[in-house]
Structures are given as structure tokens and as C-alpha cells.
C-alpha positions, 0 to 999 in steps of 0.5 A, a space after each residue: 060680391 053682393 050676390 056671392 054673400 046671397 049666395 052663402 044666405 041660400 046655402 047656409 041654410 039647415 036644408 041645403 048645408 045637409 044636402 051640401 054635408 051629403 055629397 061631398 060624404 057620397 063623393 068621398 064613398 064613391 071615390 074609396 070605391 074602385 069601380 064606381 065613379 063619379 058617374 054610375 053615382 050621380 046618374 043613379 041619385 038623379 032621379 031622387 032629385 026629383 022633389 028637391 029643390 033645384 039648388 038643393 038637388 044641384 048642390 048635393 050632386 056637385 058635392 058628389 062629383 068633386 067629393 070624388 076627387 078627395 076619396 080616390 086617394 085614399 085607394 091609391 096612397 093605402 092600397 094603390 088601387 085607384 078609386 077613380 080615374 083622376 086618382 091613378 097618378 097618385 097611385 105612383 108616389 102616394 103609395 111608395 110614401 105610404 111603403 116607407 112609412 109616411 102614409 099619413 103625409 101622404 095623405 095630409 098633402 094630399 088634403 090640403 093640396 085638393 082643398 088649396 086647389 079647390 078654393 082658387 077654381 071657385 075664388 076663379 069662378 066667382 070672378 071670371 062668371 059674370 064677366 063671360 056668362 055677359 061675353 057669351 050673351 052676344 052668341 046668336 044660334 050659328 056661333 052656338 052651333 059653331 061651340 058645339 061642333 068644335 066643343 065635341 071635336 074637342 072631346 072626341 081628340 081628348 077622349 084618350 082612343 082612337 079617334 074613329 071609335 070617339 066618332 062612332 061613339 059621338 054618332 051614337 050619342 047623336 042619333 040617341 038624342 034624335 029619336 023622339 019629337 022634331 023639335 022645329 016641327 014635332 014628327 016624330 022621328 025613328 020611333 018605330 011606332 012604339 008610344 014608349 019612344 014619343 017622347 026620345 029616350 029618357 035621360 035618366 034610364 039611358 044614363 043609368 043603364 050605360 054605367 049603373 046596370 052595366 057596372 053591377 054586371 061587371 062587378 059581378 064577373 071580378 072575383 072577390 082579390 085580397 087587398 092589402 089595406 097599409 095601416 093609416 095613422 090613428 091620431 093627426 099629428 100622425 098626417 103632419 108631413 115633415 117641414 122638407 115636405 111641405 117645402 117640396 109641394 108648395 111649388 106643385 100645388 100652385 102649379 098644379 093648380 092653375 094647370 088643373 084649372 085651364 084644362 078643367 075649361 076645355 071640353 074633355 078636359 077635366 081631372 084625369 088629363 090634368 093630373 097626368 098633366 101636371 105629374 109630366 110637368 113636375 117631372 121635367 121640372 124636378 132637380 131629382 126626376 129618378 125619385 119620381 114613382 118612388 115616393 116624391 112629394 111633387 110625384 103627389 102634391 102637383 097631380 092631386 092639385 090639378 086634379 081637384 082644381 080641373 074639377 072645379 074648372 069645368 063648372 065655368 063653361 056648365 054654368 055660363 055657357 050651358 056646355 058641359 065639358 065632360 060626360 058627369 057636367 053632362 050629366 049635371 046638365 041633364 039636372 038642371 033642364 029637368 028641374 027647368 033651369 037652363 044652365 048659361 049667361 042668362 041664369 044670373 039674369 033669371 036664377 042668381 040664388 041657384 048660380 050663387 048658391 051653387 058656387 058658395 056651396 063648393 067654399 063649404 064644401 071644401 071645408 068639409 071634405 078636408 075635415 072628412 078626408 082626415 079625421 075619418 079616414 080610418 072609419 072610410 077604409 072599412 067601406 072596402 070591407 063590404 063583401 062585393 055579394 051584399 053590395 051588386 045587388 044593393 046597386 041594382 035595386 036602387 038604379 032599377 028603384 029608381 029609373 021607376 020612379 023617375 017617370 012611373 012608366 014600366 018602359 023606362 026600366 026595359 030601357 035601361 036594362 037594354 042601355 046596361 047590357 049595351 053599355 056592357 059590351 062597349 065597355 068591354 071592347 074599350 069604348 069611352 061611354 062618356 062620349 055617348 051621353 055628351 053628344 046625346 046631351 049637346 046634339 039636341 042643342 046643337 040640332 037646335 042651334 043649326 035649324 035656327 040659323 039656317 032658318 034665319 039666313 032663308 038656307 045659306 050656310 055661309 051664316 056659319 062663317 059670317 062673325 068672327 066666332 063662328 069663324 073661329 070656333 068653325 075653324 077650330 073643329 076642323 084642325 081639332 078632327 086633322 089633328 086627330 087623324 095626323 098621327 094615324 096618317 103618319 104612322 100609316 105613312 111610315 109603314 109604307 
């Protein structure tokens, strides 16, 4: 508890409070703007954080991540357009409640559910992180290698598309991670005698290209559609749910919080899967399943709590084990490393002010988001009126300036542009680019762990099965891949 109080002392400085507010505010705005997303936004803003203190930088970037879940609710309820992927389920019943004149109640239930789930998730992080970090200290290179392998397997399995396409993107990310100097003997690899690739492909131009510039290309192709926006209530009383609506939302919020947090802990989990699972659970438990899709309170409250708890849960493997649960936390891991901080079990001992400062900022950030997302909803909706002809070049300029300011190297700008077109092509083909970033970040860690383990054992591969932990992770990775192939095999056999 003393450590958490010290974390509040860190975050309560004027500068860190400001960065916490900026992150929460930007997260809300990004959640409202369809298509932009937290991944693109964090990739764009990553270079701006280089001159900042590491704690301030992570506080702001984290605020964007968990703030998006709040903002995405607004367009889902008022326009039936998910501002962010995790808000897709909210469209089903939130918009129907708004059509019945209960837009204010829907926004209030979603906001309060998000706040409760986010706060409980942060409390869980507070108490789970120290013992989990001590457990991870017992890990050696072989355990880390097999854990990374299991994580990559889980991500590809839960990607939502075919396993072959997910594995292809994982292989592409791993390949990008090998470009540059060999981590053991510093021999150049896959540089093709190009000086700019001597230090490898930088995370910033890669992420901005794949997500920022590819999004600009997509925005340029879209037509301006006439969107019908349902008017939010004018006063605070218009946001109050009825007693019956409040009663029906309590159980789903509780179940969604627990389910979302547990899913968030899994590599490849997070807010999107958590929200869909919560919706399925609530519909199964409901005495009136026929109401779902027609304005059921449970269909709104449960998924909204689940997506916020899932977002919070994803911080546990990132902070305690140094393993990103999804592409967004992979970028946050990159932000840590750029500032010279390595998340994992040692962060509690070496940089406790960073760890507890970020955790404490989540408590304050959730309060800020609750305040922002009720009285100011009318103002946020006006952001959607910005013509795309102005918004697109603004994003393009920020992307390119951000890449160049990162290193001052014009070659990085070229790399970003190249990956912008690569990302655009891959997205049009339906590939999941998040797996590329995740594999790119995990790949060098996986390679280093494997080679360290083999060096310790004089090249004997049995070292990866020498302990219960490493064996368990290896078996889990194999089972996950088999599970991903099994439905396809069953379909083939059925066709024969």
C-alpha cells in the first residue's frame, strides 16, 4: 500500500496530471472518430514522447489506450457506428435504446459500467502484480522462450481469421525483427548492404507506416456518407437511468468485469474478444433473450464493462512479465524500451516510481474519463463534423513529422512510406497487422532467450523441457496450434 501511495505522489504532480488528462481526452476523441483507433494514435504520438520523462510518456499513452473504450461508446449509441473495434457489440443494443429515447440512460450505464470495470481492474493490478512479478523472477531463458512461443501461438489462434493467414503475418513480423545486427555477435543480417538498415527496422516508422499512413490511404478512398446522429440529452438529469434499468445493469457489469479482466490477461485477448464473450454470456443467462438486439440493458452493460476490464487486464502481462497481450501493449512495450526501461519482474525493484506511477494514473484517469464522457458528449460528437478533406492531410503531416523527429534520418520517412503502402495492401486483403507488430516486438526477445538457453546447454534442445514451466508452455503452444488447425481439418474431412 505504501508503494501505491508513492505512485499517487508521482502522478499528482501538475505535469503528470496534465499528461493523464491529455491521454484520457485524446482516447475519448480517438474512440469517437471511426477508423482511427488507439493503435494508430499511439504509433503517431510515440515520437513526441521521446523528450518526455518515461513515467509521463507511459501515463499519457496508457490513457489513450483505456480512454478509447469510453469514446467508442458515443458513436455506437448515437450513430450505430463503432468508433473502435471493442465497441462493435455496443451498437447492437445501445443504438436501439437510443432509438427508444433512452440515449442518455444508455450512455450513463455504459459510462458507469466502464468506470466500475476499469477501477476494479486497476485494483486487481495493484494486488496481483507484486506476487506475479516474484514468480516470474524464477524464469530462466528456456522458460521465457517457451512462454513467448505460447504467447505467439495464442495470438495467432485468437486473431479471428484463418490460422494460415495469422501465421503468415507472425512470420512477417519475426522476419522484420531479425533485420539488423545479430544480438549475439553483432553480424549484419538481411541488410543488403543498405546503411539505413544497419540498426534494423525502427519501431516508429514501422508502426506509423502500417497503421498511420495506411489509414490515411483508406480515409482518402472513403466517400462522405450522410450520418444520422441521435441527439444526446441536454442536461445531466437526461442521463439518469430508471430504477429498473439500473437494477438490470448491476449483474452484467459485475460479470463483464471479471470475464473481461481474465480475457485481458491472455495473449491475443483484450477488449474485443471480452466484449463479444460477455454479450454471449448475458444472452445465455437472460430470461428474455429475445430482447437482445432490440435494446436490452444487459446487452449494453455487460460488454461495456468487459471491454474496459479487458483493456486493464492487458497491462498485467505487460508490466509484470514484459509480454504484450496485444498489438497496442506491444507498442507500449516499445515505448518503455525506447526510454531505457524494461517491463517485467525487475521493474518493481529498479523503477518502482514508473510502475506505481502508471498504476496510480489509471485510478485518476478513470475518474477523468467518467467526468469527460457525460457532460461533454455533445461537444465530442461535433468532432465528427470535421471534413475529411482537412482531417486526412493533418494526420499525414503528423505522421511524417513524427517519423523524422524520431531520428532525424530521412531514410526512416522512406521506410514509413513503404510500410504505409504495404499496410494498405495487407489490410485490403484482410490480414491482421496487429500480429505483425506483436511478432516484431516479441521476436528478438524470443530469439535471444532461445540462443541463451542453447548456449547454457551446449546446444542440447532438451533444455526447453527441463522444467515443469517450460514444458507446460511448450505443450500449450502445441495444443493451441493443433486447435487452430482442427476445425479446418474437420471441414476438409467432411467435404471428402
